[in-house]
N, CA, C and O of each residue as an XYZ file, in Angstrom:
184
protein
N       0.828     -1.189      0.000
C       0.000      0.000      0.000
C       0.876      1.259      0.000
O       0.582      2.224     -0.705
N       1.943      1.242      0.787
C       2.835      2.400      0.834
C       3.499      2.628     -0.518
O       3.678      3.772     -0.936
N       3.864      1.555     -1.200
C       4.468      1.669     -2.522
C       3.487      2.305     -3.504
O       3.873      3.151     -4.310
N       2.228      1.903     -3.437
C       1.199      2.464     -4.312
C       1.011      3.957     -4.025
O       0.894      4.754     -4.956
N       0.981      4.336     -2.756
C       0.805      5.744     -2.380
C       1.992      6.581     -2.855
O       1.807      7.692     -3.353
N       3.204      6.058     -2.705
C       4.379      6.817     -3.137
C       4.391      6.963     -4.658
O       4.821      7.993     -5.178
N       3.923      5.943     -5.370
C       3.825      6.023     -6.832
C       2.820      7.106     -7.234
O       3.087      7.889     -8.145
N       1.681      7.152     -6.568
C       0.657      8.159     -6.859
C       1.177      9.569     -6.569
O       0.936     10.489     -7.351
N       1.875      9.743     -5.470
C       2.423     11.050     -5.107
C       3.465     11.478     -6.133
O       3.486     12.637     -6.547
N       4.325     10.560     -6.545
C       5.335     10.867     -7.554
C       4.713     11.265     -8.872
O       5.166     12.213     -9.513
N       3.681     10.553     -9.284
C       3.004     10.881    -10.539
C       2.325     12.243    -10.452
O       2.358     13.018    -11.409
N       1.708     12.538     -9.308
C       1.053     13.827     -9.119
C       2.072     14.967     -9.136
O       1.824     16.011     -9.739
N       3.219     14.772     -8.476
C       4.263     15.799     -8.483
C       4.802     16.022     -9.887
O       5.081     17.156    -10.275
N       4.949     14.956    -10.643
C       5.428     15.065    -12.021
C       4.452     15.887    -12.863
O       4.868     16.743    -13.644
N       3.175     15.629    -12.705
C       2.146     16.358    -13.453
C       2.138     17.830    -13.061
O       2.083     18.706    -13.924
N       2.192     18.101    -11.760
C       2.186     19.494    -11.286
C       3.434     20.228    -11.770
O       3.352     21.396    -12.151
N       4.578     19.565    -11.760
C       5.824     20.172    -12.222
C       5.730     20.514    -13.704
O       6.114     21.610    -14.112
N       5.222     19.588    -14.508
C       5.074     19.838    -15.944
C       4.135     21.005    -16.189
O       4.419     21.860    -17.029
N       3.018     21.055    -15.469
C       2.063     22.147    -15.634
C       2.686     23.490    -15.267
O       2.448     24.493    -15.939
N       3.483     23.508    -14.201
C       4.142     24.744    -13.780
C       5.094     25.258    -14.858
O       5.048     26.432    -15.223
N       5.961     24.371    -15.371
C       6.932     24.806    -16.355
C       6.286     25.171    -17.690
O       6.791     26.042    -18.399
N       5.188     24.525    -18.040
C       4.468     24.914    -19.250
C       3.870     26.310    -19.097
O       3.700     27.028    -20.082
N       3.550     26.692    -17.861
C       2.974     28.003    -17.603
C       4.035     29.099    -17.621
O       3.797     30.169    -18.181
N       5.195     28.858    -17.022
C       6.188     29.931    -16.855
C       7.230     29.989    -17.963
O       7.870     31.027    -18.139
N       7.419     28.924    -18.707
C       8.411     28.930    -19.780
C       7.718     29.033    -21.137
O       6.697     28.386    -21.366
N       8.272     29.843    -22.030
C       7.657     29.956    -23.350
C       7.889     28.688    -24.169
O       8.886     27.995    -23.964
N       6.982     28.382    -25.089
C       7.179     27.238    -25.965
C       8.413     27.441    -26.844
O       8.662     28.547    -27.325
N       9.173     26.388    -27.050
C      10.385     26.486    -27.870
C      10.468     25.291    -28.802
O      10.139     24.165    -28.428
N      10.914     25.557    -30.027
C      11.187     24.504    -31.003
C      12.693     24.430    -31.175
O      13.360     25.453    -31.330
N      13.225     23.219    -31.146
C      14.659     23.006    -31.334
C      14.821     22.032    -32.493
O      14.245     20.943    -32.490
N      15.623     22.441    -33.499
C      15.866     21.549    -34.625
C      17.240     21.824    -35.205
O      17.853     22.858    -34.938
N      17.704     20.891    -35.993
C      19.017     20.999    -36.607
C      18.858     21.428    -38.064
O      18.039     20.870    -38.794
N      19.635     22.410    -38.479
C      19.628     22.901    -39.852
C      21.049     22.770    -40.387
O      21.882     23.657    -40.202
N      21.307     21.664    -41.045
C      22.672     21.389    -41.489
C      23.553     21.127    -40.285
O      23.330     20.170    -39.545
N      24.555     21.974    -40.084
C      25.430     21.801    -38.921
C      25.081     22.793    -37.812
O      25.830     22.914    -36.843
N      23.950     23.508    -37.935
C      23.526     24.490    -36.936
C      22.372     23.946    -36.107
O      21.515     23.223    -36.614
N      22.361     24.299    -34.836
C      21.250     23.979    -33.961
C      20.397     25.248    -33.853
O      20.878     26.290    -33.407
N      19.132     25.150    -34.265
C      18.246     26.314    -34.294
C      17.237     26.178    -33.156
O      16.596     25.140    -32.995
N      17.108     27.247    -32.371
C      16.145     27.294    -31.273
C      15.213     28.469    -31.539
O      15.655     29.617    -31.605
N      13.935     28.184    -31.691
C      12.932     29.211    -31.943
C      12.018     29.268    -30.713
O      11.351     28.290    -30.374
N      12.002     30.434    -30.050
C      11.199     30.611    -28.843
C      10.027     31.521    -29.166
O      10.204     32.595    -29.740
N       8.839     31.090    -28.797
C       7.624     31.856    -29.048
C       7.359     32.761    -27.848
O       6.794     32.332    -26.842
N       7.784     34.039    -27.974
C       7.571     35.007    -26.889
C       6.368     35.875    -27.203
O       6.213     36.353    -28.327
N       5.511     36.079    -26.201
C       4.348     36.940    -26.440
C       4.776     38.398    -26.575
O       5.730     38.841    -25.935
N       4.064     39.128    -27.407
C       4.315     40.561    -27.593
C       3.366     41.313    -26.668
O       2.152     41.113    -26.710
N       3.933     42.183    -25.831
C       3.065     42.914    -24.909
C       2.878     44.342    -25.307
O       2.172     45.085    -24.626
């Protein structure tokens, strides 16, 4: 039972962590263009 509870808590923390970072960090695309690494960040215009 304790193992099941710790698994549930870990999964919940993982979900909350992902939701937090999706909220505070802008979406980013990372891809390779030839020998260059391209990072495109979608920043909102205020």
